[in-house]
MDAnalysis code that builds the backbone (N, CA, C; Angstrom):
import MDAnalysis as mda
import numpy as np

u = mda.Universe.empty(564, n_residues=188, atom_resindex=np.repeat(np.arange(188), 3), trajectory=True)
u.add_TopologyAttr("name", ["N", "CA", "C"] * 188)
u.add_TopologyAttr("resid", np.arange(1, 189))
u.add_TopologyAttr("resname", ["MET", "LEU", "GLY", "ASP", "GLN", "ASN", "PHE", "ILE", "ASN", "GLY", "ALA", "GLN", "ASN", "ASN", "VAL", "LEU", "GLY", "ASN", "PHE", "ASN", "ALA", "ILE", "LYS", "GLY", "LEU", "ASN", "ASN", "SER", "LEU", "LEU", "GLY", "ASN", "SER", "ASN", "SER", "ILE", "LEU", "GLY", "SER", "GLN", "ASN", "ILE", "VAL", "LEU", "GLY", "SER", "LEU", "GLY", "ILE", "GLY", "LYS", "GLY", "GLN", "ASN", "ASN", "ALA", "ILE", "VAL", "GLY", "ASN", "SER", "ASN", "ILE", "TRP", "LEU", "GLY", "ASP", "SER", "ASN", "LEU", "ILE", "LYS", "GLY", "THR", "SER", "ASN", "LEU", "VAL", "SER", "GLY", "SER", "SER", "ASN", "ILE", "ILE", "VAL", "GLY", "ASN", "LYS", "SER", "ALA", "ILE", "VAL", "GLY", "SER", "ASP", "ASN", "ARG", "ILE", "ASN", "GLY", "SER", "GLU", "ASN", "ALA", "VAL", "LEU", "GLY", "SER", "LYS", "ASN", "PHE", "VAL", "SER", "GLY", "ASN", "GLY", "ASN", "VAL", "VAL", "PHE", "GLU", "GLY", "ASN", "GLN", "ASN", "ALA", "ILE", "LYS", "GLY", "GLN", "ASN", "ASN", "GLN", "VAL", "LEU", "GLY", "GLY", "SER", "ASN", "LEU", "VAL", "PHE", "GLY", "SER", "GLY", "ASN", "SER", "ILE", "LEU", "GLY", "GLY", "ASN", "ASN", "LEU", "LEU", "LEU", "GLY", "GLY", "SER", "ASN", "ARG", "VAL", "ALA", "GLY", "TYR", "SER", "ASN", "THR", "VAL", "ASN", "GLY", "ASN", "ALA", "ASN", "PHE", "VAL", "GLN", "GLY", "SER", "GLY", "ASN", "LEU", "ILE", "VAL", "SER", "SER", "PRO"])
u.atoms.positions = np.array([
    [29.478, -23.781, -26.427],
    [28.414, -24.636, -26.881],
    [27.699, -23.945, -28.033],
    [27.511, -24.617, -29.125],
    [26.783, -24.093, -30.272],
    [25.504, -24.896, -30.452],
    [24.458, -24.249, -30.912],
    [23.250, -25.005, -31.194],
    [22.006, -24.329, -30.675],
    [20.880, -24.922, -30.966],
    [19.581, -24.389, -30.597],
    [18.955, -25.225, -29.486],
    [18.009, -24.627, -28.813],
    [17.180, -25.284, -27.812],
    [17.996, -26.011, -26.748],
    [18.970, -25.324, -26.169],
    [19.814, -25.907, -25.146],
    [19.369, -25.486, -23.759],
    [19.555, -26.314, -22.777],
    [19.376, -25.980, -21.374],
    [20.738, -26.114, -20.710],
    [21.205, -25.067, -20.037],
    [22.525, -25.082, -19.418],
    [22.357, -24.823, -17.933],
    [22.920, -25.680, -17.110],
    [22.899, -25.510, -15.674],
    [24.333, -25.588, -15.190],
    [24.872, -24.460, -14.744],
    [26.255, -24.468, -14.299],
    [26.868, -23.089, -14.362],
    [28.173, -23.058, -14.421],
    [28.894, -21.789, -14.398],
    [29.902, -21.726, -15.532],
    [30.188, -20.517, -15.955],
    [31.227, -20.193, -16.924],
    [31.055, -20.914, -18.257],
    [29.817, -20.934, -18.765],
    [29.544, -21.502, -20.084],
    [29.433, -20.388, -21.108],
    [29.855, -20.665, -22.334],
    [29.666, -19.763, -23.458],
    [28.665, -20.416, -24.401],
    [27.573, -19.721, -24.689],
    [26.498, -20.316, -25.470],
    [26.195, -19.428, -26.668],
    [26.161, -20.000, -27.862],
    [25.715, -19.327, -29.072],
    [24.519, -20.098, -29.592],
    [23.399, -19.433, -29.806],
    [22.241, -20.154, -30.309],
    [20.946, -19.536, -29.837],
    [19.859, -20.172, -30.175],
    [18.527, -19.661, -29.880],
    [17.805, -20.581, -28.908],
    [16.754, -20.059, -28.332],
    [15.838, -20.825, -27.476],
    [16.553, -21.515, -26.318],
    [17.448, -20.802, -25.635],
    [18.229, -21.369, -24.540],
    [17.619, -21.020, -23.196],
    [17.746, -21.877, -22.237],
    [17.426, -21.618, -20.834],
    [18.709, -21.804, -20.046],
    [19.090, -20.809, -19.264],
    [20.360, -20.873, -18.548],
    [20.121, -20.682, -17.062],
    [20.756, -21.498, -16.252],
    [20.718, -21.364, -14.811],
    [22.144, -21.463, -14.315],
    [22.605, -20.404, -13.612],
    [23.955, -20.457, -13.085],
    [24.623, -19.107, -13.033],
    [25.945, -19.122, -12.913],
    [26.740, -17.913, -12.749],
    [27.777, -17.788, -13.855],
    [28.120, -16.532, -14.162],
    [29.226, -16.222, -15.066],
    [29.096, -16.885, -16.433],
    [27.887, -16.930, -16.976],
    [27.673, -17.487, -18.309],
    [27.594, -16.361, -19.332],
    [27.979, -16.644, -20.565],
    [27.843, -15.709, -21.677],
    [26.880, -16.314, -22.686],
    [25.915, -15.517, -23.120],
    [24.881, -16.030, -24.000],
    [24.651, -15.061, -25.154],
    [24.648, -15.559, -26.375],
    [24.335, -14.774, -27.560],
    [23.196, -15.488, -28.272],
    [22.042, -14.862, -28.389],
    [20.910, -15.517, -29.032],
    [19.598, -14.836, -28.718],
    [18.516, -15.474, -29.098],
    [17.183, -14.911, -28.940],
    [16.306, -15.821, -28.095],
    [15.222, -15.262, -27.585],
    [14.201, -16.010, -26.837],
    [14.805, -16.823, -25.710],
    [15.585, -16.179, -24.851],
    [16.296, -16.867, -23.784],
    [15.600, -16.706, -22.444],
    [15.724, -17.678, -21.580],
    [15.287, -17.588, -20.184],
    [16.521, -17.761, -19.317],
    [16.747, -16.828, -18.392],
    [17.971, -16.825, -17.608],
    [17.629, -16.745, -16.131],
    [18.257, -17.560, -15.323],
    [18.140, -17.503, -13.872],
    [19.540, -17.575, -13.303],
    [19.974, -16.507, -12.628],
    [21.314, -16.526, -12.064],
    [21.910, -15.144, -11.963],
    [23.178, -15.094, -11.661],
    [23.871, -13.836, -11.450],
    [25.151, -13.777, -12.269],
    [25.584, -12.549, -12.530],
    [26.828, -12.255, -13.221],
    [26.904, -12.893, -14.604],
    [25.766, -12.900, -15.314],
    [25.719, -13.410, -16.676],
    [25.740, -12.261, -17.667],
    [26.186, -12.527, -18.883],
    [26.136, -11.571, -19.986],
    [25.190, -12.144, -21.027],
    [24.166, -11.369, -21.374],
    [23.145, -11.844, -22.303],
    [23.034, -10.856, -23.456],
    [23.242, -11.313, -24.683],
    [23.036, -10.513, -25.886],
    [21.932, -11.191, -26.679],
    [20.824, -10.500, -26.890],
    [19.728, -11.115, -27.625],
    [18.419, -10.421, -27.344],
    [17.356, -10.973, -27.876],
    [16.049, -10.366, -27.730],
    [15.081, -11.336, -27.092],
    [14.013, -10.789, -26.566],
    [12.926, -11.560, -25.978],
    [13.386, -12.423, -24.819],
    [14.371, -11.944, -24.069],
    [14.866, -12.690, -22.923],
    [13.996, -12.476, -21.696],
    [13.877, -13.494, -20.890],
    [13.209, -13.415, -19.604],
    [14.227, -13.835, -18.569],
    [14.434, -12.996, -17.545],
    [15.471, -13.335, -16.597],
    [15.173, -12.923, -15.182],
    [15.874, -13.568, -14.275],
    [15.798, -13.249, -12.864],
    [17.191, -13.409, -12.299],
    [17.661, -12.366, -11.600],
    [18.975, -12.454, -10.993],
    [19.601, -11.092, -10.784],
    [20.803, -11.092, -10.241],
    [21.509, -9.869, -9.915],
    [22.826, -9.792, -10.674],
    [23.293, -8.541, -10.837],
    [24.610, -8.263, -11.416],
    [24.785, -8.862, -12.811],
    [23.743, -8.792, -13.632],
    [23.808, -9.286, -15.001],
    [23.919, -8.125, -15.978],
    [24.436, -8.375, -17.160],
    [24.464, -7.398, -18.254],
    [23.580, -7.949, -19.365],
    [22.543, -7.185, -19.738],
    [21.578, -7.632, -20.734],
    [21.519, -6.592, -21.847],
    [21.727, -7.016, -23.081],
    [21.616, -6.134, -24.237],
    [20.627, -6.768, -25.190],
    [19.557, -6.040, -25.510],
    [18.545, -6.559, -26.418],
    [17.232, -5.832, -26.224],
    [16.219, -6.266, -26.907],
    [14.923, -5.613, -26.857],
    [13.862, -6.555, -26.306],
    [12.817, -5.970, -25.747],
    [11.661, -6.723, -25.249],
    [12.038, -7.761, -24.202],
    [12.955, -7.396, -23.307],
    [13.343, -8.287, -22.219],
    [12.439, -8.075, -21.016],
    [12.223, -9.114, -20.249],
    [11.540, -9.035, -18.961],
    [12.562, -9.450, -17.925],
    [12.867, -8.533, -16.980],
    [13.931, -8.817, -16.037],
    [13.501, -8.493, -14.621],
    [13.731, -9.422, -13.715],
    [13.448, -9.252, -12.300],
    [14.738, -9.419, -11.537],
    [15.170, -8.373, -10.823],
    [16.401, -8.469, -10.057],
    [17.011, -7.111, -9.798],
    [18.107, -7.098, -9.090],
    [18.769, -5.874, -8.679],
    [20.168, -5.779, -9.281],
    [20.652, -4.549, -9.393],
    [22.023, -4.256, -9.812],
    [22.356, -4.845, -11.179],
    [21.414, -4.755, -12.124],
    [21.643, -5.237, -13.485],
    [21.861, -4.055, -14.427],
    [22.566, -4.286, -15.523],
    [22.723, -3.317, -16.606],
    [21.878, -3.821, -17.764],
    [20.898, -3.010, -18.182],
    [19.970, -3.426, -19.230],
    [19.971, -2.365, -20.315],
    [20.257, -2.782, -21.548],
    [20.279, -1.849, -22.672],
    [19.382, -2.390, -23.757],
    [18.393, -1.572, -24.167],
    [17.477, -1.996, -25.212],
    [16.186, -1.211, -25.168],
    [15.233, -1.656, -25.936],
    [13.948, -0.970, -26.051],
    [12.827, -1.914, -25.655],
    [11.761, -1.330, -25.093],
    [10.549, -2.077, -24.718],
    [10.832, -3.190, -23.723],
    [11.606, -2.871, -22.692],
    [11.906, -3.839, -21.648],
    [10.982, -3.632, -20.455],
    [10.724, -4.677, -19.706],
    [10.011, -4.613, -18.439],
    [11.005, -5.009, -17.354],
    [11.278, -4.075, -16.425],
    [12.297, -4.290, -15.412],
    [11.694, -4.063, -14.036],
    [11.888, -5.007, -13.141],
    [11.448, -4.861, -11.766],
    [12.630, -5.128, -10.856],
    [12.975, -4.146, -10.029],
    [14.100, -4.315, -9.121],
    [14.687, -2.982, -8.732],
    [15.776, -3.017, -8.020],
    [16.428, -1.808, -7.537],
    [17.878, -1.766, -7.981],
    [18.422, -0.560, -8.017],
    [19.825, -0.309, -8.347],
    [20.205, -0.832, -9.724],
    [19.253, -0.819, -10.668],
    [19.528, -1.208, -12.044],
    [19.899, 0.011, -12.871],
    [20.642, -0.198, -13.936],
    [20.915, 0.837, -14.930],
    [20.209, 0.408, -16.197],
    [19.264, 1.246, -16.659],
    [18.465, 0.927, -17.841],
    [18.718, 2.006, -18.888],
    [19.172, 1.608, -20.069],
    [19.406, 2.531, -21.170],
    [18.523, 2.081, -22.319],
    [17.560, 2.925, -22.701],
    [16.681, 2.566, -23.799],
    [15.370, 3.312, -23.725],
    [14.511, 3.042, -24.672],
    [13.239, 3.746, -24.794],
    [12.074, 2.782, -24.626],
    [10.938, 3.348, -24.256],
    [9.665, 2.621, -24.193],
    [9.722, 1.407, -23.270],
    [10.431, 1.542, -22.152],
    [10.503, 0.479, -21.170],
    [9.649, 0.817, -19.960],
    [9.276, -0.187, -19.194],
    [8.559, -0.008, -17.931],
    [9.475, -0.464, -16.816],
    [9.692, 0.416, -15.835],
    [10.616, 0.146, -14.748],
    [9.871, 0.290, -13.427],
    [9.926, -0.728, -12.591],
    [9.302, -0.698, -11.273],
    [10.388, -0.951, -10.242],
    [10.596, 0.003, -9.331],
    [11.602, -0.181, -8.298],
    [12.201, 1.134, -7.861],
    [13.202, 1.054, -7.028],
    [13.845, 2.240, -6.470],
    [15.337, 2.231, -6.759],
    [15.931, 3.418, -6.662],
    [17.372, 3.596, -6.837],
    [17.867, 3.129, -8.204],
    [17.016, 3.232, -9.233],
    [17.408, 2.877, -10.589],
    [17.877, 4.118, -11.337],
    [18.702, 3.916, -12.344],
    [19.132, 4.991, -13.246],
    [18.587, 4.657, -14.625],
    [17.740, 5.555, -15.148],
    [17.082, 5.326, -16.428],
    [17.503, 6.424, -17.393],
    [18.015, 6.048, -18.552],
    [18.407, 7.012, -19.571],
    [17.701, 6.624, -20.865],
    [16.716, 7.436, -21.270],
    [15.970, 7.149, -22.485],
    [14.688, 7.946, -22.517],
    [13.872, 7.685, -23.497],
    [12.635, 8.435, -23.682],
    [11.438, 7.506, -23.715],
    [10.300, 8.075, -23.371],
    [9.014, 7.380, -23.398],
    [9.003, 6.143, -22.504],
    [9.671, 6.245, -21.350],
    [9.676, 5.166, -20.370],
    [8.635, 5.451, -19.298],
    [8.117, 4.420, -18.684],
    [7.222, 4.542, -17.539],
    [7.986, 4.062, -16.312],
    [8.064, 4.912, -15.274],
    [8.853, 4.616, -14.092],
    [7.959, 4.690, -12.861],
    [7.939, 3.627, -12.085],
    [7.165, 3.571, -10.853],
    [8.117, 3.269, -9.713],
    [8.254, 4.211, -8.767],
    [9.146, 3.986, -7.642],
    [9.757, 5.272, -7.138],
    [10.638, 5.142, -6.177],
    [11.258, 6.288, -5.530],
    [12.771, 6.266, -5.700],
    [13.363, 7.434, -5.537],
    [14.818, 7.610, -5.573],
    [15.431, 7.135, -6.882],
    [14.702, 7.300, -7.987],
    [15.218, 6.966, -9.311],
    [15.776, 8.220, -9.975],
    [16.754, 8.040, -10.866],
    [17.250, 9.129, -11.704],
    [16.797, 8.841, -13.126],
    [16.028, 9.776, -13.700],
    [15.475, 9.591, -15.032],
    [15.983, 10.715, -15.927],
    [16.634, 10.372, -17.027],
    [17.132, 11.348, -17.976],
    [16.573, 11.022, -19.355],
    [15.846, 11.969, -19.934],
    [15.274, 11.762, -21.256],
    [14.015, 12.573, -21.446],
    [13.322, 12.329, -22.526],
    [12.144, 13.099, -22.875],
    [10.911, 12.213, -22.933],
    [9.767, 12.784, -22.568],
    [8.506, 12.075, -22.690],
    [8.342, 10.900, -21.750],
    [9.043, 10.925, -20.618],
    [8.917, 9.850, -19.639],
    [7.759, 10.136, -18.688],
    [7.197, 9.085, -18.110],
    [6.174, 9.211, -17.088],
    [6.740, 8.628, -15.803],
    [6.808, 9.465, -14.763],
    [7.318, 9.036, -13.458],
    [6.178, 9.210, -12.472],
    [5.703, 8.110, -11.872],
    [4.544, 8.248, -11.000],
    [4.648, 7.355, -9.771],
    [3.780, 7.680, -8.806],
    [3.707, 6.932, -7.547],
    [5.057, 6.874, -6.854],
    [5.834, 7.934, -6.968],
    [7.149, 7.884, -6.349],
    [7.556, 9.208, -5.749],
    [8.547, 9.167, -4.908],
    [9.083, 10.343, -4.250],
    [10.595, 10.340, -4.370],
    [11.165, 11.522, -4.219],
    [12.606, 11.719, -4.209],
    [13.269, 11.227, -5.489],
    [12.587, 11.402, -6.626],
    [13.174, 11.087, -7.923],
    [13.841, 12.331, -8.491],
    [14.846, 12.150, -9.337],
    [15.470, 13.241, -10.085],
    [15.149, 13.011, -11.556],
    [14.533, 14.004, -12.192],
    [14.101, 13.875, -13.576],
    [14.741, 15.001, -14.381],
    [15.388, 14.646, -15.492],
    [16.040, 15.634, -16.345],
    [15.579, 15.407, -17.772],
    [15.012, 16.458, -18.399],
    [14.587, 16.336, -19.783],
    [13.393, 17.203, -20.087],
    [12.733, 16.906, -21.179],
    [11.602, 17.697, -21.632],
    [10.365, 16.823, -21.791],
    [9.205, 17.486, -21.608],
    [7.906, 16.836, -21.830],
    [7.715, 15.562, -21.010],
    [8.259, 15.564, -19.796],
    [8.058, 14.449, -18.881],
    [6.834, 14.721, -18.011],
    [6.195, 13.669, -17.536],
    [5.084, 13.779, -16.607],
    [5.517, 13.169, -15.283],
    [5.354, 13.939, -14.206],
    [5.814, 13.514, -12.896],
    [4.655, 13.600, -11.910],
    [4.345, 12.495, -11.259],
    [3.328, 12.453, -10.224],
    [3.974, 11.964, -8.948],
    [3.993, 12.805, -7.915],
    [4.613, 12.420, -6.661],
    [5.175, 13.625, -5.948],
    [5.836, 13.401, -4.839],
    [6.357, 14.498, -4.044],
    [7.848, 14.424, -3.850],
    [8.407, 15.556, -3.455],
    [9.829, 15.689, -3.135],
    [10.722, 15.265, -4.292],
    [10.313, 15.575, -5.517],
    [11.102, 15.265, -6.704],
    [11.884, 16.492, -7.153],
    [12.987, 16.271, -7.843],
    [13.796, 17.322, -8.441],
    [13.655, 17.189, -9.948],
    [13.139, 18.254, -10.615],
    [12.850, 18.188, -12.045],
    [13.611, 19.304, -12.761],
    [14.428, 18.934, -13.769],
    [15.146, 19.888, -14.612],
    [14.598, 19.778, -16.025],
    [14.294, 20.911, -16.669],
    [13.893, 20.856, -18.065],
    [12.702, 21.729, -18.356],
    [12.144, 21.556, -19.537],
    [11.012, 22.379, -19.944],
    [9.899, 21.505, -20.506],
    [8.690, 22.059, -20.476],
    [7.543, 21.338, -21.008],
    [7.110, 20.164, -20.161],
    [7.509, 20.136, -18.896],
    [7.165, 19.031, -18.008],
    [5.845, 19.305, -17.300],
    [5.148, 18.245, -16.904],
    [3.935, 18.343, -16.106],
    [4.208, 17.683, -14.767],
    [3.959, 18.424, -13.674],
    [4.240, 17.922, -12.344],
    [2.972, 18.015, -11.505],
    [2.602, 16.926, -10.871],
    [1.463, 16.891, -9.958],
    [1.951, 16.313, -8.645],
    [1.917, 17.133, -7.589],
    [2.388, 16.666, -6.291],
    [2.880, 17.812, -5.443],
    [3.472, 17.488, -4.315],
    [3.928, 18.520, -3.401],
    [5.399, 18.428, -3.097],
    [5.940, 19.555, -2.637],
    [7.337, 19.656, -2.205],
    [8.323, 19.301, -3.303],
    [7.990, 19.619, -4.552],
    [8.895, 19.373, -5.677],
    [9.718, 20.617, -5.965],
    [10.914, 20.436, -6.480],
    [11.758, 21.530, -6.941],
    [11.854, 21.422, -8.448],
    [11.456, 22.480, -9.144],
    [11.411, 22.478, -10.603],
    [12.274, 23.605, -11.144],
    [13.206, 23.278, -12.032],
    [14.070, 24.256, -12.679],
    [13.871, 24.151, -14.178],
    [13.342, 25.215, -14.788],
    [13.122, 25.210, -16.227],
    [11.956, 26.092, -16.608],
    [11.625, 26.136, -17.884],
    [10.558, 26.999, -18.366],
    [9.458, 26.230, -19.061],
    [8.329, 26.882, -19.193],
    [7.161, 26.333, -19.898],
    [6.694, 25.008, -19.304],
    [6.738, 24.916, -17.988],
    [6.279, 23.720, -17.296],
    [4.897, 23.955, -16.691],
    [4.181, 22.875, -16.412],
    [2.883, 22.931, -15.755],
    [3.007, 22.241, -14.413],
    [2.620, 22.958, -13.337],
    [2.759, 22.430, -11.984],
    [1.429, 22.559, -11.264],
    [0.980, 21.471, -10.654],
    [-0.216, 21.504, -9.818],
    [0.119, 20.812, -8.509],
    [-0.111, 21.512, -7.400],
    [0.175, 20.919, -6.106],
    [0.449, 21.973, -5.072],
    [1.138, 21.605, -4.039],
    [1.382, 22.495, -2.916],
    [2.868, 22.489, -2.556],
    [3.319, 23.613, -2.000],
    [4.683, 23.751, -1.484],
    [5.754, 23.372, -2.501],
    [5.506, 23.630, -3.780],
    [6.506, 23.392, -4.815],
    [7.348, 24.649, -5.005],
    [8.603, 24.491, -5.380],
    [9.467, 25.604, -5.730],
    [9.717, 25.540, -7.222],
    [9.353, 26.623, -7.929],
    [9.454, 26.664, -9.387],
    [10.370, 27.814, -9.779],
    [11.447, 27.508, -10.515],
    [12.390, 28.515, -10.950],
    [12.480, 28.461, -12.465],
    [12.020, 29.525, -13.119],
    [12.071, 29.591, -14.574],
    [11.015, 30.528, -15.103],
    [10.889, 30.597, -16.407],
    [9.942, 31.507, -17.039],
    [8.836, 30.732, -17.749],
    [7.695, 31.398, -17.908],
    [6.546, 30.873, -18.654],
    [6.022, 29.569, -18.064],
    [6.092, 29.433, -16.744],
    [5.557, 28.261, -16.079],
    [4.110, 28.512, -15.653],
    [3.290, 27.490, -15.680],
    [1.918, 27.553, -15.178],
    [1.889, 26.801, -13.852],
    [1.515, 27.498, -12.774],
    [1.524, 26.904, -11.447],
    [0.139, 27.041, -10.827],
    [-0.368, 25.930, -10.333],
    [-1.679, 25.907, -9.693],
    [-1.549, 25.194, -8.359],
    [-2.133, 25.760, -7.307],
    [-2.079, 25.141, -5.988],
    [-1.797, 26.174, -4.929],
    [-1.396, 25.708, -3.751],
    [-1.144, 26.644, -2.649],
    [0.245, 26.455, -2.076],
    [0.775, 27.532, -1.502],
    [2.063, 27.487, -0.844],
    [3.238, 27.270, -1.773],
    [3.083, 27.581, -3.055],
    [4.154, 27.394, -4.029],
    [5.044, 28.631, -4.078],
    [6.348, 28.447, -4.277],
    [7.287, 29.531, -4.465],
    [7.666, 29.572, -5.935],
    [7.457, 30.743, -6.551],
    [7.742, 30.901, -7.974],
    [8.816, 31.961, -8.149],
    [9.904, 31.595, -8.806],
    [11.004, 32.521, -9.068],
    [11.193, 32.572, -10.568],
    [11.148, 33.772, -11.167],
    [11.356, 33.890, -12.604],
    [12.296, 35.043, -12.889],
    [12.953, 34.982, -14.009],
    [13.876, 36.034, -14.431],
    [13.109, 37.113, -15.174],
    [13.537, 38.390, -15.029],
    [12.844, 39.469, -15.759],
    [13.084, 39.386, -17.250],
])
């Protein structure tokens, strides 16, 4: 289907155009300003708003609600679990997500975050890899340098980090640690 301002309800449609609303399964969409409801769709474009599972979304400034989606782009808002998000300056709310990028805000537990300048808060059991990240929560695993960690029972590997809390394990050099019951291991 070619054209603008289309509404598609069904399965296995191919759509090229702008201002589309799609409801259904296994649709392919190329365009901008789209609204999508359904599962197993492929969306290429910007300013999309969607809800559903097992979708592939490529573009910027998307708002997506659902689980097990692949989202690639910048400045996205994602709410759900088991999503893969690749991009910068996105906000992610949920658990068991994989985030690869910088300057993202992540709220939830059991997420894997790789990149620089990310903020991970209100969560536990996250794995964070990179530099200059801010982590608020407990039982997190943090790799890298220049990170700020506030919370308890975290494991930190790297140098030049700032840690405030209790029962944290810090391994590296030039770290600043404040709190009680912390274990600090550094190389000579």
